[in-house]
C-alpha positions as CSV (number, residue, x, y, z in Angstrom):
1,X,-24.9,36.7,9.4
2,X,-27.1,39.7,8.9
3,X,-27.9,41.8,12.0
4,X,-31.4,42.4,13.2
5,X,-31.0,46.1,12.4
6,X,-30.2,45.3,8.7
7,X,-33.2,43.0,8.5
8,X,-35.5,45.6,10.1
9,X,-34.2,48.2,7.6
10,X,-34.8,45.8,4.7
11,X,-38.4,45.2,5.9
12,X,-39.1,48.9,6.3
13,X,-37.9,49.5,2.8
14,X,-40.2,46.7,1.5
15,X,-43.2,48.1,3.5
16,X,-42.5,51.6,2.0
17,X,-42.4,50.1,-1.5
18,X,-45.7,48.2,-0.9
19,X,-47.3,51.3,0.5
20,X,-46.3,53.3,-2.6
21,X,-47.6,50.7,-5.0
22,X,-50.9,50.3,-3.2
23,X,-51.4,54.1,-3.3
24,X,-50.7,54.1,-7.0
25,X,-53.2,51.3,-7.7
26,X,-55.8,53.5,-6.1
27,X,-55.4,56.2,-8.8
28,X,-58.4,56.1,-11.1
29,X,-56.7,57.6,-14.2
30,X,-54.2,54.8,-14.7
31,X,-54.0,53.2,-18.2
32,X,-54.2,49.4,-18.2
33,X,-50.5,48.8,-19.0
34,X,-49.4,51.1,-16.1
35,X,-51.9,49.4,-13.8
36,X,-50.6,46.0,-14.7
37,X,-47.0,47.2,-14.3
38,X,-47.7,48.6,-10.9
39,X,-49.5,45.3,-9.9
40,X,-46.4,43.3,-11.0
41,X,-44.1,45.6,-9.0
42,X,-46.4,45.1,-6.0
43,X,-46.2,41.3,-6.4
44,X,-42.4,41.5,-6.7
45,X,-42.4,43.6,-3.5
46,X,-44.4,41.0,-1.7
47,X,-41.8,38.3,-2.8
48,X,-39.0,40.5,-1.4
49,X,-40.9,40.9,1.9
50,X,-41.3,37.1,2.2
51,X,-37.6,36.6,1.5
52,X,-36.7,39.1,4.3
53,X,-39.0,37.2,6.6
54,X,-37.4,33.8,5.6
55,X,-33.9,35.2,6.2
56,X,-35.0,36.5,9.6
57,X,-36.6,33.2,10.6
58,X,-33.4,31.4,9.6
59,X,-31.3,33.8,11.6
60,X,-33.4,33.2,14.6
61,X,-33.1,29.4,14.1
62,X,-29.4,29.7,14.0
63,X,-29.3,31.8,17.1
64,X,-31.4,29.3,19.0
65,X,-29.2,26.5,17.8
66,X,-26.1,28.3,19.1
67,X,-27.8,29.0,22.4
68,X,-28.9,25.4,22.9
69,X,-25.4,24.1,21.9
70,X,-23.9,26.5,24.4
71,X,-26.3,25.4,27.2
72,X,-25.6,21.7,26.4
73,X,-21.9,22.3,26.6
74,X,-22.3,24.0,30.0
75,X,-24.3,21.0,31.3
76,X,-21.8,18.5,30.0
77,X,-18.9,20.5,31.5
78,X,-20.5,20.6,35.0
């Protein structure tokens, strides 16, 4: 299972990528093909960010499941 640190690092990388693409889109001298390419890269970065968020949510769900199973086992044993 990925650690929180790895997921945080992944999201920081995605945010840096998105920031770079947004800055590039603000350049007024871009040709149309470069503009469209940067836009596509930005969209791909958003998808990667959503994937990292989904993995993080799944990891939290699994941690909660483990916690509640452990608590249930303690209640059953006592």
